[in-house]
N, C-alpha and C positions, 0 to 999 in steps of 0.2 A: 493561520497556520494553514499550509498546504503541503501536500507531497511533495518533497524535495526530487528534483529530477535534474540531472546533468547529462543531456542527450549529446552522445559523442560516438563514433566507431571504437571499437577497441584497437589500439595502437597495433600498428603491423610490429613483427617480430623484431625488426633491427631499429625501432624507435629508442632513442635513448631515454634514459629516465630522469637523467638531470643534464643540463646544458654546461657549456665551458666554465661557467661561473659557479656551478655546483648547485643551481636553482632546479628544483623540480619543473620538468616540461609540461606545457598545456594538457597534451594528451593523458598523460599519467595523473596529473593532478585532478582530472576530471574521473578517472577511475577510483582513486584513492577517496576522493570527496564522496563519491557513492559507496564504497565500502564503510566509510566513517559513518555516514547518514545511516545506514542500513545495519549497523552495529552499535547503534545507542550514542552516537556522537561523544564519546568519552566517559559515559556512565558504564560501559560493560553490559547495559541492558537493551535489548532490542528495541526498537519503536515501538513500545507499547503505551498506549495511553487511555485514561480512564474516561469514558465518554458517557455524558449524562442523555436523558430523553431529548429528543428533537436535535440534538447536534448532528453536524457534519462530520463524518468520519474523515480523519485527515492524515494519519499515519500509515505505514505498512500494515502494522500489526495493530489492532484496537481491542481492548479489553471493555466490553460494553455492560454497564451496570443499569440501564434504565431502557424502556422501549418507547417510541420507535426512533430509528435512526435513519439517516439517509446517506449512502454511497456518493462518494465525489464523481464528478463529471471527469473522467479519466479517458485515455486513449487507446487504441488496439495496442495489445502488447504489455499493457501494464495490469496489475493486480493488487487486490487488498486483502487482508487477512482480518476476520472479525471472531472472537470468542465471546460467547454468551455468558455474563456473570450476573444477571438482572434477577434471578431467581425465577423466572418464568419464561413464557416463550417470548422470543425477541423478534419483533417485526423490523426487517431491513427494507427500505423503499428504494427504488431504482432513481438515478437522477432523471431530471425531466427529459422525456422524450427516448428513454431508454428501458429495457427490459431485462429481468433476471430470469433465466430459463424460460424465456417467453412469457413472463408474466410481468406485473407492474411491481411486486414485493415479494419478500421471501421470509418464512417463518422460520426462526432458528431455536431449536428446544435448549433449554437451560444446560450449562456446561458444555455445549458443544461449539466446535470452530469450524468456519466455513471460509475457503478462499473463493474470492469472487474474480474470475478472469475476464478480462476485458478483451474481446475479439475485436472489438470496434467501439466508438463512442457509444454505441445505441445497444449493442449486443453483448451481454454478459453471461457467463454460464458459470455454475458453481461447483464446488467439490467438497464435500464435508469430509472433516478430520475429526475421529473419534465419536 
């Protein structure tokens, strides 16, 4: 499983949502697929998955129950959120060739949540929530 991305520009203001046959147009389908994926794909629950030790994080929102885990290789402009439910400090490793806040890994305290912002494929910065 990988992070679902649907790269496209936001449709211009005059782009029709449906075509002459009533079918959703391609630009708007991409927008709605992104919203669908980011909002739980029909479950009503954000893409939050339980991750065990040594697993690669795969969703936008990850509830982690064991340490260590590795961030996926993303590109500039993408982000991933990690919440620690392991009962102890969580070690989060950068993907190969990348750094988190200038280091190879990051230690996240139990019950804390962190956003990892990819400024490029190799440069990741973090913001702690809570």
